[in-house]
N, C-alpha and C positions, 0 to 999 in steps of 0.2 A: 486421431482423425478429427478434423475440425468440420462442424456442420453449421449452417447458417440458420439463425433463429429469429423469427419476428415476434416482437412483443408490442403491446400498446401500453404506453406510459404518458402521463401528463406532460405537456410541452414544456412547462416551467420546471418540472423535475429533470428532464432531459437537458435543458439549457444548464442547470445548476450542476448537473453530473459532468457535463462536457467541460465547464470551468474547472471543476475539481480535478478531472483526469489531466487536463492541460497543465495545471499547477503542480501535479504530481508526476508528470512526465510519463503517463501511461495511456494507453488507449482506453476508450470506453468499454471495448469488449473485454480488455484484460481486467479492468475493475470489476466488471460483472462476473466474469469467470472466477476471479479471486474470492468473491463473495459467495458464489455457489459452491466452490471447494470448501470455504470456511463453514457454511451451514451444513453441507453434507458430510463433512469430516473425510472427504476423499483428497488424497495427496495427488497433485498432478505429477504425471511421469517425468516431467522436466526438473522436479525438484528432488534431487538425489539425497539431500540431508534431511528431509521430511519436516522441514520447518513450515509454519503456518504462512499463507499468502501475505499477510500483512508484514510479517517479519521478513520474508523475502523482498518485499518492496522497499524496505528500509536499508537493505544491504548496499553498502558503498555510498551512503548519503553523506557521510563525513569525509569521504576520501579527499585527500589534499588539504584538509584542515586539521591543524594540530590543537588538541584539547589535553592539557595537562591535568594531572591529578589535583594540583592546587586550584586550577580553574574550576574543576568539578566540585571540590569542597567548598570553594567560595559560592558557587551557584546554589548548592544545598543550604549553606548557611543563610544566604539571603532569601531563599525560598521559605525556609521554616522559622524566620524571625517572628 
């Protein structure tokens, strides 16, 4: 069941959060819900595999992109030079 919640937050923080949510393809409500799940350690009923909200948000992010093992090794090599 979804319930409406009114909160008071600084306007600049709301604007920054809206930009973040748009960049990550999520609604502001979903971002807030994900955070509340995270800090309360409650698993939302829609997550059947019990992964954290952040991990759920990353699922499918590389869909259609091919990343080979060689690419990953090169990335790590460059990162830790």
